[in-house]
C-alpha positions in Angstrom: 0.0 0.0 0.0 1.2 3.5 -0.8 1.4 5.6 2.3 -0.9 8.5 2.6 0.9 11.7 3.6 0.2 12.4 7.3 -0.2 15.9 8.7 2.7 17.1 10.8 0.8 19.3 13.4 0.8 17.9 16.9 2.9 15.3 18.6 2.7 11.5 18.6 2.4 9.9 22.0 3.9 6.5 22.7 2.8 5.1 26.1 5.5 2.7 27.3 7.8 4.5 24.9 11.0 3.8 26.9 10.5 0.1 26.4 12.0 -2.0 23.6 9.4 -1.5 20.9 8.7 2.1 21.9 12.4 3.0 21.7 12.7 1.6 18.2 9.4 3.3 17.1 10.2 6.6 18.6 13.6 6.7 16.9 12.0 5.8 13.5 9.3 8.5 13.9 11.8 11.3 14.8 13.9 10.2 11.9 10.9 11.0 9.7 10.6 14.5 11.3 7.9 13.7 13.8 7.7 15.2 17.3 7.4 12.3 19.8 6.4 12.3 23.4 7.2 9.1 25.3 5.0 8.5 28.3 6.5 6.0 30.7 6.7 5.3 34.4 10.3 4.1 34.0 9.7 1.2 36.3 11.4 -1.5 34.2 15.0 -2.3 34.4 17.3 -0.6 31.9 14.6 1.7 30.3 16.4 4.7 31.6 19.3 3.6 29.3 16.9 3.6 26.4 15.7 7.1 27.3 19.3 8.4 27.4 20.0 6.9 24.0 16.8 8.4 22.5 17.7 11.8 23.8 21.1 11.7 22.1 19.7 10.1 18.9 16.5 12.2 18.5 17.4 15.6 20.0 14.7 18.1 20.4 12.1 16.1 18.5 11.7 13.8 21.5 10.5 14.6 25.0 9.8 12.4 28.0 6.7 12.6 30.3 7.1 10.4 33.4 3.7 9.0 34.3 1.6 5.9 34.6 -1.4 4.8 32.5 -3.3 4.1 35.7 -3.3 7.9 36.3 -6.2 9.0 34.1 -5.5 12.7 34.5 -1.8 12.3 33.5 -2.9 10.3 30.5 -5.4 13.0 29.5 -2.8 15.7 29.8 -0.3 14.0 27.6 -2.9 13.0 25.0 -4.3 16.5 24.7 -3.3 17.9 21.3 -1.8 14.7 20.1 -2.3 13.7 16.5 -1.6 10.0 17.1 -1.2 7.7 20.0 0.6 4.3 20.1 -0.4 2.5 23.3 2.4 0.1 24.3 2.5 0.5 28.1 1.6 -2.8 29.8 2.3 -5.3 32.4 3.9 -7.9 30.1 4.5 -11.1 31.9 2.2 -14.1 32.4 4.0 -15.1 35.5 3.6 -11.7 37.1 -0.1 -11.7 36.3 -0.5 -15.0 38.1 1.3 -13.6 41.2 -0.5 -10.2 41.2 -3.7 -10.3 39.0 -5.1 -7.1 40.4 -2.1 -5.0 39.4 -2.1 -6.8 36.0 -5.7 -5.8 35.5 -5.2 -2.2 36.6 -2.3 -1.6 34.2 -3.5 -3.6 31.2 -7.3 -3.3 31.2 -8.0 -0.1 33.2 -4.9 1.6 31.9 -6.0 1.0 28.3 -9.5 2.3 29.1 -7.9 5.5 30.5 -6.0 5.9 27.2 -9.1 5.3 25.1 -11.1 7.8 27.1 -8.3 10.4 26.9 -8.3 10.0 23.1 -12.1 10.1 22.9 -12.3 13.3 24.9 -9.1 15.1 24.1 -8.0 14.1 20.6 -10.9 12.2 18.9 -9.3 12.5 15.4 -6.0 10.9 16.5 -5.4 7.3 15.4 -4.8 4.9 18.2 -2.7 1.8 17.8 -2.7 -0.8 20.5 -0.1 -3.6 21.2 -2.1 -6.7 22.1 -0.7 -10.2 22.2 -1.2 -13.7 20.8 -1.9 -14.8 24.4 -5.5 -13.7 23.8 -5.9 -16.9 21.8 -5.0 -19.1 24.8 -3.1 -22.4 24.4 -4.8 -23.1 21.0 -3.3 -26.6 20.5 -2.6 -29.4 23.0 0.5 -31.5 23.1 -1.4 -34.6 21.9 -2.3 -32.7 18.7 1.4 -32.1 17.9 4.2 -34.4 16.7 7.9 -34.0 17.3 10.0 -33.3 14.2 13.6 -33.0 15.2 14.0 -30.2 17.7 10.5 -28.8 17.3 6.8 -29.6 17.4 4.5 -29.5 14.4 0.7 -29.8 14.3 -0.7 -33.1 13.2 -3.1 -31.1 11.1 -0.8 -29.7 8.4 -3.2 -27.0 7.5 -2.3 -25.2 10.8 1.2 -24.8 9.5 0.0 -21.6 7.8 -0.5 -20.2 11.3 -3.5 -18.8 13.2 -5.4 -15.9 11.7 -7.5 -13.2 13.3 -10.7 -15.4 13.0 -9.2 -17.7 15.7 -11.6 -17.5 18.7 -10.3 -15.8 21.8 -9.6 -18.1 24.7 -8.4 -15.9 27.5 -6.0 -18.1 29.5 -4.1 -16.6 32.6 -4.8 -13.2 34.2 -2.5 -11.7 31.6 -4.5 -13.1 28.7 -7.7 -11.8 30.4 -6.4 -8.3 31.0 -4.9 -7.9 27.5 -7.9 -9.6 25.9 -10.2 -7.1 27.7 -8.1 -4.2 26.5 -8.0 -5.6 23.0 -11.8 -5.8 22.8 -12.3 -2.3 24.2 -9.9 -0.9 21.6 -11.9 -2.5 18.8 -15.2 -1.4 20.4 -14.2 2.2 20.6 -13.8 2.2 16.8 -17.3 0.7 16.4 -19.2 2.7 19.1 -17.3 6.1 19.2 -15.8 6.2 15.7 -12.2 6.4 16.9 -9.5 5.3 14.4 -8.2 2.4 16.5 -6.3 -0.7 15.4 -5.1 -3.7 17.3 -1.8 -5.6 16.8 -1.8 -9.1 18.3 1.9 -9.6 18.4 4.0 -12.7 18.5 7.6 -12.7 19.7 9.5 -9.5 18.9 13.2 -9.1 19.3 16.0 -6.7 18.5 18.1 -3.8 19.8 17.1 -2.1 23.0 15.5 -5.2 24.3 16.7 -6.3 27.8 14.9 -9.6 27.9 14.4 -11.7 31.0 13.0 -15.0 31.9 9.4 -13.8 31.9 9.4 -11.7 28.7 11.5 -11.2 25.6 12.8 -14.8 25.5 15.0 -14.4 22.4 17.0 -11.6 23.9 17.0 -13.3 27.3 18.5 -16.5 25.8 21.2 -14.6 24.0 22.0 -12.3 26.9 22.3 -15.3 29.3 24.6 -17.2 26.9 26.8 -14.1 26.3 27.1 -13.6 30.1 27.8 -17.3 30.7 24.6 -17.7 32.8 22.2 -20.7 32.8 19.0 -20.6 30.8 15.8 -22.1 32.3 13.5 -23.9 29.8 9.9 -24.4 30.9 8.6 -27.4 29.1 10.7 -29.5 26.8 12.1 -26.8 24.5 10.4 -28.1 21.4 7.7 -25.4 21.6 7.6 -23.2 18.5 7.0 -19.5 17.9 7.2 -17.2 15.0 9.6 -14.3 15.7 9.8 -10.8 14.3 12.7 -8.4 14.2 12.2 -4.9 15.6 12.6 -3.0 12.3 9.8 -5.1 10.7 7.5 -4.5 13.7 8.2 -0.7 13.5 7.4 -0.7 9.7 3.9 -2.2 10.5 3.2 0.6 13.0 4.4 3.2 10.6 2.2 1.8 7.8 -0.9 1.8 10.1 -0.2 5.4 11.2 0.2 6.5 7.6 -3.0 4.7 6.5 -5.1 5.2 9.6 -8.4 5.2 7.8 -7.7 1.9 6.1 -6.5 0.4 9.4 -9.4 1.7 11.6 -11.3 -0.9 13.4 -9.0 -3.7 12.3 -7.2 -6.4 14.2 -3.9 -7.6 12.8 -1.7 -10.5 13.8 1.8 -9.3 13.8 4.7 -11.8 13.8 7.3 -13.3 11.6 4.8 -15.8 10.2 5.5 -19.3 8.9 8.8 -18.4 7.3 10.3 -17.1 10.6 9.7 -19.8 13.1 11.9 -21.6 15.6 11.7 -23.7 18.7 13.5 -22.9 21.9 16.0 -25.7 21.2 16.6 -24.3 17.7 17.4 -20.9 19.2 19.9 -22.6 21.6 21.5 -24.2 18.5 21.7 -20.8 16.7 23.3 -19.3 19.8 25.8 -22.2 20.1 26.9 -21.6 16.5 27.3 -17.8 17.1 29.1 -18.1 20.4 31.1 -21.2 19.7 29.8 -23.0 22.8 26.5 -24.5 24.0 24.6 -22.4 26.6 24.0 -23.9 30.0 20.4 -25.1 30.2 18.1 -26.5 32.9 14.6 -27.9 32.3 11.5 -27.2 34.4 7.7 -27.9 34.3 5.4 -26.1 31.9 4.0 -22.8 33.2 0.4 -21.6 33.2 -0.5 -20.1 29.8 2.5 -21.6 27.9 1.7 -22.3 24.3 3.4 -25.4 22.9 2.9 -24.1 19.3 2.0 -20.7 18.0 2.6 -19.2 14.6 1.0 -16.0 13.3 -0.9 -16.0 10.0 -0.1 -12.4 8.8 -2.1 -12.4 5.6 -4.5 -9.7 6.9 -1.9 -7.1 7.5 0.0 -8.0 4.3 -3.2 -7.5 2.3 -4.5 -4.4 4.1 -1.3 -2.4 4.4 1.2 -4.1 2.1 3.4 -5.1 5.0 6.0 -7.8 4.9 8.5 -9.3 7.4 11.8 -8.7 5.7 14.4 -9.8 8.2 15.3 -13.5 8.4 16.1 -15.1 11.8 19.8 -15.5 11.2 20.3 -11.8 10.2 18.1 -10.6 13.0 20.0 -12.6 15.7 23.3 -11.4 14.4 22.1 -7.8 14.6 20.8 -8.3 18.1 24.1 -9.9 19.2 26.1 -7.0 17.8 23.9 -4.5 19.7 24.1 -6.5 22.9 27.9 -6.7 22.7 27.9 -2.9 23.2 25.1 -2.7 25.8 25.2 -2.2 29.5 23.9 -5.7 30.2 27.2 -7.3 29.2 29.3 -4.4 30.6 27.7 -4.9 34.0 28.8 -8.6 33.9 32.3 -7.5 32.9 32.5 -5.0 35.8 31.3 -7.8 38.2 34.1 -10.0 37.0 36.7 -7.3 37.5 35.5 -6.5 41.0 
């Protein structure tokens, strides 16, 4: 799709803009001459490093508003006068949601409602893009419906190899799935009921620069960080579970296309992932890392966790058709780019300082 020129008056708000995807998106937008306001409570580890990098890279086109999406007035203030809003702020871990479902709901469901109301009352013409998750589909497929092929699972039903599309029924499993699923549905409904230009991205596994992955979220970066630091990696399940993975630049291009074609994207739900051509199992990622690092990472195996999906692959036909989007970065190239960035990041430098001390 040819991008429709977008008007330049007003700023673009990115909630959770100091996080991994927000940092990459904010930089891309300022590179296009946009004024960006990142709205973030700075609670996650290493996000201040992302803010520092953004300030150097983006200059005066970027500003930071420290705040929390649970604060409706703060959200209204930052959205006022905005010409677009990208809502990325979230509680992102299934495990955390199981431990503290009330906070998970307040951030993901009520926080999203605060953003929607702020847009509706303060900037009703502004497009709103929401980062949802494939977890709204639940487990989808049981282990007995899978067969092992080498170091990965594959569905017994070969038709599923094309991936799950947006017609897949929601099956909200885990508090995280419930909170994100509720938010997902509110975002869609505000397009239908109030006429807002909203769109939902149900994202699979994203990875790339500025991602400080941990055991609960950002598994691709977490595995690579752990291996480069010589730390053990915990595998929950048997490691044959499969995901489609998407490099940061390709995710950013999807958001830019949706912003540039807000009318066409309005009211839509898009699965966003690497699709069938960019899939790997946890064991296959370990093998990639072993080849890159020259040694096998230390691994321990543990029981499956609530909400774990043994096999999930996004069918991205809808966004490819509607917006002309494609995933362009293959897994090998993406992992090499991530490794190069990590080699210069504070995560590894911290480990080196610990060793010296």
